[in-house]
TORKOL-61949 format. One line per 5 residues: number of its first residue (from 0); their letters; for each residue x, y, z of N, C-alpha, C. Coordinates in pm, whole numbers, padded with zeros to 5 digits. Atoms other than C-alpha are relative to their C-alpha. Example, Ala and Ser with C-alpha at 12.3 -4.5 7.8 and 13.67 -1.06 7.14 Angstrom:
REM residues 2
0 = AS = 00089,-00119,00000,01230,-00450,00780,00090,00120,00000; -00082,-00119,-00006,01367,-00106,00714,-00077,00109,00073 $
//
This chain:
REM residues 66
0 = MSDEA = 00085,-00118,00000,00000,00000,00000,00090,00123,00000; -00080,-00121,00011,00131,00341,-00091,-00016,00087,00124; 00010,-00094,-00112,00198,00616,00163,-00124,00087,-00012; 00122,-00079,00020,-00086,00818,00008,-00123,-00075,00047; 00114,00082,-00041,-00331,00532,00062,-00003,-00013,00153 $
5 = KLVLH = -00007,00009,-00147,-00211,00493,00422,-00047,00131,00064; 00042,-00131,-00050,-00265,00866,00474,-00153,00013,-00004; 00146,-00005,00012,-00623,00837,00350,-00064,-00089,00106; 00056,00089,-00101,-00690,00539,00577,00013,00059,00140; -00019,-00066,-00129,-00545,00729,00873,-00105,00108,00020 $
10 = GLGAL = 00100,-00106,-00007,-00772,01023,00797,-00140,-00057,00018; 00131,00063,-00013,-01074,00794,00759,-00022,-00047,00143; 00011,00048,-00137,-01004,00642,01099,-00016,00113,00102; 00009,-00113,-00091,-00986,00988,01257,-00137,00067,-00003; 00131,-00062,00014,-01339,01079,01145,-00099,-00055,00102 $
15 = TPPDR = 00111,00049,-00081,-01652,01055,01354,-00076,-00104,-00082; 00076,00101,00077,-01876,00761,01259,-00093,00060,-00107; 00084,-00055,00107,-02128,00984,01074,00081,00055,-00118; -00085,-00052,00108,-01850,01159,00877,00062,-00114,-00079; -00059,00116,00067,-01686,00825,00802,-00104,-00062,-00095 $
20 = QDVLT = 00105,00056,00086,-02019,00696,00665,-00023,00087,-00122; 00015,-00091,00114,-02053,01007,00447,00109,-00023,-00103; -00112,00023,00092,-01708,00945,00299,-00017,-00133,-00072; 00018,00131,00064,-01780,00578,00236,-00115,00001,-00100; 00111,-00015,00094,-02110,00671,00070,00048,00066,-00129 $
25 = EIERY = -00055,-00068,00119,-01925,00909,-00164,00089,-00093,-00080; -00086,00096,00070,-01672,00637,-00246,-00086,-00099,-00078; 00090,00092,00070,-01957,00401,-00334,-00063,00067,-00122; 00054,-00073,00116,-02113,00669,-00558,00103,00003,-00112; -00107,-00005,00100,-01777,00699,-00733,00016,-00136,-00068 $
30 = KKSDT = -00018,00133,00055,-01741,00324,-00775,-00114,-00040,-00094; 00117,00037,00080,-02093,00293,-00919,-00019,00090,-00123; 00011,-00088,00117,-02048,00579,-01168,00041,-00079,-00123; -00021,00085,00116,-02071,00420,-01507,00082,00063,-00112; -00080,-00062,00105,-01879,00674,-01714,00115,00080,00060 $
35 = GTKKK = -00113,-00082,-00041,-01550,00855,-01694,-00041,00144,00027; 00048,-00137,-00018,-01739,01184,-01723,-00061,00018,00138; 00061,-00009,-00132,-01943,01114,-01409,00106,-00008,00110; -00107,00012,-00100,-01632,01007,-01218,00080,00130,00008; -00074,-00126,00003,-01451,01321,-01328,-00079,00110,00072 $
40 = ALRES = 00084,-00100,-00066,-01744,01537,-01212,00002,-00018,00151; -00007,00026,-00144,-01740,01369,-00870,00135,00045,00057; -00134,-00040,-00049,-01362,01418,-00833,00012,00152,00007; -00007,-00146,00000,-01396,01785,-00928,-00082,00059,00114; 00081,-00050,-00111,-01674,01835,-00672,00073,-00022,00133 $
45 = WEKIG = -00077,00026,-00123,-01452,01677,-00404,00114,00099,00013; -00111,-00096,-00005,-01163,01907,-00497,-00047,00135,00052; 00053,-00128,-00047,-01382,02212,-00439,-00023,-00003,00150; 00023,00013,-00144,-01475,02084,-00093,00132,00008,00076; -00127,00011,-00070,-01111,02022,-00002,00086,00123,-00003 $
50 = RIVLG = -00084,-00119,00013,-00985,02373,-00076,-00025,00102,00111; 00018,-00089,-00115,-01035,02515,00272,00138,00022,00062; -00130,-00032,-00059,-00727,02693,00406,-00024,00060,00137; 00018,-00047,-00137,-00721,02732,00781,00118,00084,00048; -00119,-00073,-00043,-00373,02881,00802,00068,-00070,00115 $
55 = PTGTT = -00072,00064,-00110,-00126,02805,01078,-00088,-00005,00126; 00084,00016,-00118,-00302,02667,01383,00082,-00027,00126; -00082,00031,-00115,-00012,02575,01609,-00017,-00142,00050; 00019,00140,-00036,-00132,02215,01625,00022,-00085,-00125; -00016,00088,00115,-00091,01912,01404,-00135,-00034,-00061 $
60 = CPCCG = 00121,00038,00073,-00343,01806,01146,-00045,-00138,00048; 00046,00131,-00046,-00563,01523,01276,-00006,-00104,-00111; 00006,00092,00113,-00574,01372,00927,00138,-00052,-00037; -00131,00043,00050,-00211,01369,00816,00109,00003,00106; -00099,-00003,-00106,-00027,01439,01141,00108,00106,-00018 $
65 = R = -00100,-00104,00024,00171,01732,00996,-00032,00126,00075 $
//
């Protein structure tokens, strides 16, 4: 398993059960998408969600540990 995959699993384990279920539901939606276009649209929507910049917090990230 790659370091990136391990990082994702670590982040998944750090989530609350409802958040973890939301992520797993999105993964299932991605897996069931029947075309490359639909998969691309899902990935792009996830990228928009992930672009939150909190700035320096003085603590480590609970997802990646940095």
